[in-house]
N, C-alpha and C positions, 0 to 999 in steps of 0.2 A: 562567370564573369561578364560584367557589364561592359556595353560599349564605351568609348571613350567619349563620344558625342553625349550619351545619356548622363553620364557621370558630369561631365564639363555643364551640361545643361540644368543639373540638379545642384550646382555649386553655383550657377549664376543667379539661379531662384532664391536659393538660401541666402547668398549675399545681400540680393534685393529687398528681400524680407528683413534683414537686420538693418539695412539702411532705411528701410520704412519706420521701425521702431525708433532709429536715432532722428528722422525727420519727425515723428509723432509728438516726441516729448517736449521741444522748444514750441511747436505748434499748439501743444495743448496749454502751455505756460501763456503765451501770448494770448490764445483766447480767453483765459482767464483774467487777463488786464483788459482786454477788450471789454468785457463783463462789468469790469469794475473792481476788482480784485486789487489789493497793493500789496500782496506777499512777494517779498524779493525785489521789490521795485525801487528801493532806495539805493540797490548796488547799480542798477542800470541807468539811473539818472544823476550821477556823480556823488553818491556817498550820502545825500541828504534824505533825510525821511520825508517821505510824501504821505500825507493823511487819506488822498484822495486821487483819483487818475483824472488827468485834465485830458480834454477833447483831443489834445494833439498828442499823447501817449496812446489815446486809445485809437487815433487813426493811424498812427504808425504800427501799432500792433495788428491792428486789422489787414493791412497791407502786408504784414510778414505773414500773417496765416495764409492770406491768398496766395503768396508766392511758396510757402512751404508745402501746401495742399498741391500747386499745380507741378512742384518737382517731384511730389511725390507719386503723381500720376504718370510723369513722365518716366520715372524709376520703372513703375509697374509696367509701362508700355513697353520699355525695351527689354525687359525680362521676358515679354511675354505673357505675363499673368493678367493682362487686362487689354482687350481688343476694342478698338475706337474704329468708327465709320468716316467720321467729319476729318481727321487728320491722317494726313500720310506719314508711313515710316521715314520719308525723307525729311519730313519737316520735325520729327520728333527727334532724330539722330543728333542734330546739331546742340539740340536743347540739353541732350544729356551728357554731352561734352562742356 
């Protein structure tokens, strides 16, 4: 029988990995828009079809990609799957909330 702390730790890591998948999907889509793609863009800009991505759309998509990647690193850090030396756990903990 596994100790309770070990099984809880495995559940936390599994939840963190599932959350990482959930953060990766919109990050990939926004990265596609940053690179100039237009698929699925018409729904997010009010329903009209765009033939190309404007600079404003690319900038906003880039900001979203940066925020999603930062959120992924916070999740990895809180789950104990990534150790960093520059930022303490006291700084990471509020970002996780």
